[in-house]
C-alpha positions as a LaTeX table, in Angstrom:
\begin{tabular}{lrrr}
\hline
Residue & $x$ (\AA) & $y$ (\AA) & $z$ (\AA) \\
\hline
Met1 & 15.95 & $-6.86$ & $-25.73$ \\
Gly2 & 14.67 & $-7.80$ & $-22.28$ \\
Thr3 & 11.54 & $-7.38$ & $-20.19$ \\
Val4 & 10.00 & $-4.17$ & $-18.86$ \\
Leu5 & 7.33 & $-3.77$ & $-16.20$ \\
Ile6 & 5.33 & $-0.55$ & $-16.25$ \\
Thr7 & 2.99 & 0.19 & $-13.37$ \\
Gly8 & $-0.23$ & 2.05 & $-14.04$ \\
Ala9 & 0.17 & 1.19 & $-17.70$ \\
Ser10 & $-3.41$ & 0.88 & $-18.90$ \\
Arg11 & $-3.70$ & 4.52 & $-19.99$ \\
Gly12 & $-2.00$ & 7.90 & $-20.18$ \\
Ile13 & 1.75 & 8.07 & $-19.65$ \\
Gly14 & 1.96 & 4.41 & $-18.67$ \\
Ala15 & 0.31 & 3.21 & $-21.88$ \\
Ala16 & 2.55 & 5.48 & $-23.96$ \\
Cys17 & 5.58 & 3.99 & $-22.22$ \\
Ala18 & 4.31 & 0.47 & $-22.90$ \\
Arg19 & 3.92 & 1.25 & $-26.61$ \\
Ala20 & 7.39 & 2.83 & $-26.78$ \\
Phe21 & 9.12 & $-0.15$ & $-25.17$ \\
Ala22 & 7.17 & $-2.69$ & $-27.24$ \\
Lys23 & 8.07 & $-0.87$ & $-30.45$ \\
Ala24 & 11.70 & $-1.03$ & $-29.31$ \\
Gly25 & 11.39 & $-4.81$ & $-28.98$ \\
Phe26 & 10.92 & $-5.28$ & $-25.23$ \\
Asp27 & 8.62 & $-7.89$ & $-23.76$ \\
Thr28 & 6.16 & $-5.81$ & $-21.76$ \\
Ala29 & 4.23 & $-6.37$ & $-18.55$ \\
Ile30 & 1.24 & $-4.03$ & $-18.21$ \\
Asn31 & 0.22 & $-3.41$ & $-14.62$ \\
Tyr32 & $-3.24$ & $-1.99$ & $-13.93$ \\
Leu33 & $-5.69$ & $-1.75$ & $-11.06$ \\
Asn34 & $-9.15$ & $-0.79$ & $-12.33$ \\
Ser35 & $-9.00$ & $-0.34$ & $-16.12$ \\
Ala36 & $-9.07$ & $-3.99$ & $-17.15$ \\
Asp37 & $-10.64$ & $-3.36$ & $-20.57$ \\
Lys38 & $-8.06$ & $-0.73$ & $-21.52$ \\
Ala39 & $-5.22$ & $-2.95$ & $-20.30$ \\
Gln40 & $-6.44$ & $-5.89$ & $-22.36$ \\
Glu41 & $-6.86$ & $-3.73$ & $-25.45$ \\
Leu42 & $-3.30$ & $-2.49$ & $-25.00$ \\
Glu43 & $-2.05$ & $-6.05$ & $-24.55$ \\
Glu44 & $-3.58$ & $-7.04$ & $-27.88$ \\
Glu45 & $-2.11$ & $-3.95$ & $-29.54$ \\
Leu46 & 1.38 & $-4.76$ & $-28.29$ \\
Arg47 & 1.13 & $-8.43$ & $-29.22$ \\
Ala48 & 0.49 & $-7.31$ & $-32.79$ \\
Leu49 & 3.95 & $-5.70$ & $-32.69$ \\
Gly50 & 5.49 & $-9.15$ & $-32.21$ \\
Val51 & 6.52 & $-8.92$ & $-28.56$ \\
Asn52 & 5.48 & $-11.03$ & $-25.60$ \\
Thr53 & 3.19 & $-9.14$ & $-23.29$ \\
Met54 & 0.89 & $-9.70$ & $-20.35$ \\
Cys55 & $-1.59$ & $-7.79$ & $-18.22$ \\
Val56 & $-1.22$ & $-8.15$ & $-14.48$ \\
Arg57 & $-3.67$ & $-6.65$ & $-12.03$ \\
Ala58 & $-2.21$ & $-5.48$ & $-8.74$ \\
Asp59 & $-2.65$ & $-2.67$ & $-6.27$ \\
Val60 & 0.94 & $-1.45$ & $-6.13$ \\
Ser61 & 0.26 & 0.36 & $-2.86$ \\
Asp62 & 0.02 & $-3.11$ & $-1.28$ \\
Gly63 & 3.35 & $-4.86$ & $-0.77$ \\
Arg64 & 1.79 & $-8.33$ & $-0.79$ \\
Glu65 & 0.10 & $-7.75$ & $-4.13$ \\
Val66 & 3.35 & $-6.37$ & $-5.58$ \\
Ala67 & 5.21 & $-9.54$ & $-4.55$ \\
Glu68 & 2.53 & $-11.68$ & $-6.18$ \\
Met69 & 2.67 & $-9.56$ & $-9.34$ \\
Phe70 & 6.42 & $-10.03$ & $-9.69$ \\
Ala71 & 6.04 & $-13.78$ & $-9.23$ \\
Arg72 & 3.50 & $-13.94$ & $-12.05$ \\
Ile73 & 5.68 & $-11.86$ & $-14.35$ \\
Arg74 & 8.71 & $-14.01$ & $-13.55$ \\
Asp75 & 6.80 & $-17.16$ & $-14.49$ \\
Thr76 & 5.56 & $-15.72$ & $-17.80$ \\
Leu77 & 8.14 & $-13.23$ & $-19.10$ \\
Gly78 & 11.09 & $-13.63$ & $-16.75$ \\
Asp79 & 12.41 & $-11.14$ & $-14.23$ \\
Pro80 & 12.02 & $-7.52$ & $-15.37$ \\
Asp81 & 15.24 & $-5.93$ & $-16.60$ \\
Ile82 & 13.58 & $-2.51$ & $-16.52$ \\
Leu83 & 11.06 & $-1.18$ & $-14.01$ \\
Val84 & 9.03 & 1.96 & $-14.70$ \\
Asn85 & 7.21 & 3.15 & $-11.58$ \\
Asn86 & 4.43 & 5.19 & $-13.14$ \\
Ala87 & 1.30 & 4.42 & $-11.09$ \\
Gly88 & $-0.04$ & 7.46 & $-9.29$ \\
Ile89 & $-3.04$ & 9.54 & $-8.32$ \\
Ser90 & $-3.52$ & 13.27 & $-7.84$ \\
Ala91 & $-5.50$ & 15.31 & $-5.35$ \\
Ser92 & $-6.21$ & 19.03 & $-5.18$ \\
Gly93 & $-7.41$ & 21.03 & $-2.21$ \\
Leu94 & $-6.31$ & 22.67 & 1.00 \\
Leu95 & $-4.16$ & 20.53 & 3.26 \\
Thr96 & $-6.40$ & 21.42 & 6.18 \\
Asp97 & $-9.36$ & 19.87 & 4.34 \\
Met98 & $-7.59$ & 16.58 & 3.61 \\
Ser99 & $-8.57$ & 13.58 & 5.71 \\
Asp100 & $-6.05$ & 11.18 & 7.18 \\
Thr101 & $-7.40$ & 8.48 & 4.87 \\
Glu102 & $-6.93$ & 10.64 & 1.76 \\
Trp103 & $-3.36$ & 11.51 & 2.81 \\
Glu104 & $-2.46$ & 7.86 & 3.42 \\
Arg105 & $-3.99$ & 6.77 & 0.10 \\
Leu106 & $-2.09$ & 9.41 & $-1.85$ \\
Ile107 & 1.24 & 8.68 & $-0.15$ \\
Ser108 & 0.86 & 4.92 & $-0.47$ \\
Thr109 & $-0.11$ & 5.05 & $-4.15$ \\
Asn110 & 2.49 & 7.61 & $-5.24$ \\
Leu111 & 5.43 & 6.83 & $-2.96$ \\
Ser112 & 5.08 & 3.55 & $-1.09$ \\
Ser113 & 4.34 & 1.80 & $-4.39$ \\
Val114 & 7.78 & 2.83 & $-5.64$ \\
Phe115 & 9.38 & 1.32 & $-2.54$ \\
Tyr116 & 7.45 & $-1.95$ & $-2.89$ \\
Cys117 & 8.21 & $-2.35$ & $-6.59$ \\
Cys118 & 11.89 & $-1.46$ & $-6.26$ \\
Lys119 & 12.26 & $-3.87$ & $-3.37$ \\
Ala120 & 10.68 & $-6.65$ & $-5.44$ \\
Ala121 & 12.70 & $-5.92$ & $-8.59$ \\
Leu122 & 16.14 & $-5.43$ & $-7.08$ \\
Pro123 & 17.14 & $-8.98$ & $-6.01$ \\
Ala124 & 17.09 & $-10.28$ & $-9.61$ \\
Met125 & 18.77 & $-7.11$ & $-10.91$ \\
Ile126 & 21.51 & $-7.42$ & $-8.29$ \\
Arg127 & 22.11 & $-11.06$ & $-9.22$ \\
Ala128 & 22.36 & $-10.05$ & $-12.88$ \\
His129 & 24.54 & $-7.03$ & $-12.02$ \\
Ser130 & 22.31 & $-5.12$ & $-14.43$ \\
Gly131 & 19.02 & $-3.28$ & $-14.48$ \\
Val132 & 17.28 & 0.05 & $-14.86$ \\
Ile133 & 14.66 & 1.68 & $-12.65$ \\
Ile134 & 12.85 & 4.81 & $-13.80$ \\
Asn135 & 10.46 & 6.59 & $-11.48$ \\
Ile136 & 7.84 & 9.04 & $-12.70$ \\
Ala137 & 8.01 & 12.09 & $-10.45$ \\
Ser138 & 6.48 & 15.53 & $-11.11$ \\
Met139 & 7.59 & 19.13 & $-11.43$ \\
Trp140 & 5.59 & 19.73 & $-8.23$ \\
Gly141 & 7.91 & 17.33 & $-6.47$ \\
Glu142 & 10.71 & 19.69 & $-7.43$ \\
Val143 & 9.16 & 23.02 & $-6.46$ \\
Gly144 & 5.83 & 22.32 & $-4.73$ \\
Ala145 & 2.33 & 23.38 & $-5.73$ \\
Ser146 & $-0.28$ & 25.30 & $-3.76$ \\
Cys147 & $-3.33$ & 23.14 & $-3.00$ \\
Glu148 & $-1.35$ & 20.03 & $-3.95$ \\
Ala149 & 0.81 & 19.77 & $-0.86$ \\
Ala150 & 0.29 & 16.05 & $-0.33$ \\
Tyr151 & 0.92 & 15.23 & $-3.99$ \\
Ser152 & 4.01 & 17.46 & $-3.99$ \\
Ala153 & 5.29 & 15.75 & $-0.84$ \\
Ala154 & 4.82 & 12.29 & $-2.34$ \\
Lys155 & 6.60 & 13.21 & $-5.57$ \\
Ala156 & 9.41 & 14.91 & $-3.65$ \\
Gly157 & 9.75 & 11.61 & $-1.82$ \\
Val158 & 10.03 & 9.80 & $-5.14$ \\
Ile159 & 12.86 & 12.13 & $-6.15$ \\
Gly160 & 14.68 & 11.60 & $-2.85$ \\
Leu161 & 14.26 & 7.84 & $-3.11$ \\
Thr162 & 15.56 & 7.91 & $-6.70$ \\
Lys163 & 18.75 & 9.74 & $-5.74$ \\
Ala164 & 19.43 & 7.66 & $-2.64$ \\
Leu165 & 18.75 & 4.34 & $-4.35$ \\
Ala166 & 21.00 & 5.27 & $-7.28$ \\
Lys167 & 23.90 & 5.59 & $-4.82$ \\
Glu168 & 22.94 & 2.36 & $-3.08$ \\
Val169 & 22.67 & 0.08 & $-6.11$ \\
Gly170 & 25.07 & 1.76 & $-8.54$ \\
Pro171 & 27.90 & $-0.58$ & $-7.46$ \\
Ser172 & 25.63 & $-3.46$ & $-8.49$ \\
Gly173 & 25.42 & $-2.15$ & $-12.05$ \\
Ile174 & 21.88 & $-0.80$ & $-11.65$ \\
Arg175 & 20.86 & 2.68 & $-12.76$ \\
Val176 & 18.02 & 4.61 & $-11.10$ \\
Asn177 & 16.64 & 7.83 & $-12.55$ \\
Ala178 & 13.43 & 9.85 & $-12.53$ \\
Val179 & 11.43 & 11.64 & $-15.18$ \\
Ser180 & 9.62 & 14.72 & $-13.89$ \\
Pro181 & 6.67 & 15.66 & $-16.13$ \\
Gly182 & 5.10 & 19.07 & $-16.36$ \\
Val183 & 1.50 & 19.56 & $-17.48$ \\
Val184 & 0.64 & 16.57 & $-19.67$ \\
Met185 & $-2.68$ & 16.02 & $-21.42$ \\
Thr186 & $-3.93$ & 12.86 & $-19.73$ \\
Asp187 & $-7.12$ & 11.84 & $-17.91$ \\
Met188 & $-5.86$ & 13.79 & $-14.88$ \\
Met189 & $-6.57$ & 16.97 & $-16.87$ \\
Ala190 & $-10.26$ & 16.14 & $-17.31$ \\
Glu191 & $-11.31$ & 18.51 & $-14.51$ \\
Tyr192 & $-9.64$ & 21.49 & $-16.19$ \\
Ser193 & $-11.66$ & 23.79 & $-18.46$ \\
Ala194 & $-10.53$ & 25.00 & $-21.86$ \\
Asp195 & $-9.75$ & 28.38 & $-20.27$ \\
Asp196 & $-7.63$ & 26.69 & $-17.59$ \\
Ile197 & $-5.69$ & 24.80 & $-20.24$ \\
Ala198 & $-5.14$ & 28.00 & $-22.24$ \\
Val199 & $-3.69$ & 29.67 & $-19.15$ \\
Leu200 & $-1.38$ & 26.74 & $-18.52$ \\
Lys201 & $-0.12$ & 26.96 & $-22.09$ \\
Glu202 & 0.57 & 30.67 & $-21.67$ \\
Glu203 & 2.56 & 29.94 & $-18.51$ \\
Thr204 & 4.76 & 27.45 & $-20.38$ \\
Pro205 & 7.70 & 28.99 & $-22.27$ \\
Leu206 & 7.22 & 26.59 & $-25.19$ \\
Asn207 & 3.54 & 27.64 & $-25.30$ \\
Ala208 & 2.41 & 24.03 & $-25.41$ \\
Leu209 & 1.40 & 21.26 & $-23.06$ \\
Gly210 & 3.04 & 17.87 & $-23.02$ \\
Thr211 & 1.78 & 14.59 & $-24.42$ \\
Pro212 & 2.18 & 11.13 & $-22.89$ \\
Glu213 & 4.53 & 10.33 & $-25.77$ \\
Asp214 & 6.84 & 13.19 & $-24.72$ \\
Ile215 & 7.29 & 11.51 & $-21.35$ \\
Ala216 & 7.60 & 8.02 & $-22.85$ \\
Asp217 & 10.42 & 9.19 & $-25.13$ \\
Ala218 & 12.34 & 10.46 & $-22.11$ \\
Val219 & 11.76 & 7.21 & $-20.21$ \\
Leu220 & 12.91 & 5.10 & $-23.16$ \\
Tyr221 & 16.04 & 7.22 & $-23.49$ \\
Leu222 & 16.95 & 6.76 & $-19.82$ \\
Ala223 & 16.41 & 3.01 & $-20.18$ \\
Ser224 & 18.69 & 2.80 & $-23.22$ \\
Asp225 & 22.44 & 2.31 & $-23.52$ \\
Lys226 & 22.64 & 5.94 & $-24.65$ \\
Ala227 & 22.08 & 6.82 & $-20.98$ \\
Arg228 & 24.45 & 4.17 & $-19.63$ \\
Phe229 & 26.47 & 6.76 & $-17.65$ \\
Ile230 & 23.44 & 8.53 & $-16.16$ \\
Thr231 & 22.09 & 7.64 & $-12.73$ \\
Gly232 & 20.53 & 9.51 & $-9.84$ \\
Glu233 & 19.21 & 12.22 & $-12.14$ \\
Val234 & 15.83 & 13.88 & $-12.54$ \\
Leu235 & 15.02 & 14.60 & $-16.17$ \\
Ser236 & 12.48 & 17.43 & $-16.23$ \\
Val237 & 10.09 & 17.31 & $-19.20$ \\
Asn238 & 7.90 & 20.35 & $-18.65$ \\
Gly239 & 8.21 & 22.72 & $-21.60$ \\
Gly240 & 10.15 & 25.15 & $-19.43$ \\
Met241 & 7.36 & 25.76 & $-16.91$ \\
Val242 & 9.77 & 24.92 & $-14.11$ \\
Ile243 & 13.43 & 25.75 & $-14.60$ \\
Thr244 & 15.57 & 25.20 & $-11.53$ \\
\hline
\end{tabular}
């Protein structure tokens, strides 16, 4: 089937993507930064499905570490045929209260990481005249969110990068798309109260919040031959909360 690399894959949406690709028969590289135990547990789980898998620790906001990560994956599983740029962090608060360091960390983790990983993955994909890149954006990158200006800016950057890169590498047989999640029940929702979650459900036309598996299903679809004529698109998976 090929090899997939998923960044930020130790938990949440990334882990759901790893399970979906492994179940589909892909050898799977699990990138993580801090959650070593969860990554190793996931590696064992995926191995039981009969696919080759590996954990690889790297800070994807650091270009040098990304290059080293790709070298390790190449030696063990081969060059990734599919790249899922999922790693990200969130931050809430007034822009005027955000420090320069916080801004730089959020932009580097959510946006620069996509640049570094795409840059590392593309040479092998171009040689093969084949490959798929899927970037995890956000509905706030489409419409913006109050008190999440930096996060919205980073995810808007991911969307712009997705569209531009799709035009750039399409002639090389490479497809680049984005999945734009709405409110998804992951660790990022831990700070929300039950009342907050109830309000969010009410604001969603489908009257439900998303699961990591909802996003993983969309990612797997875009990676499949069923989406072979789709590139440069943003697939919004948000229950109707944002309809543009």
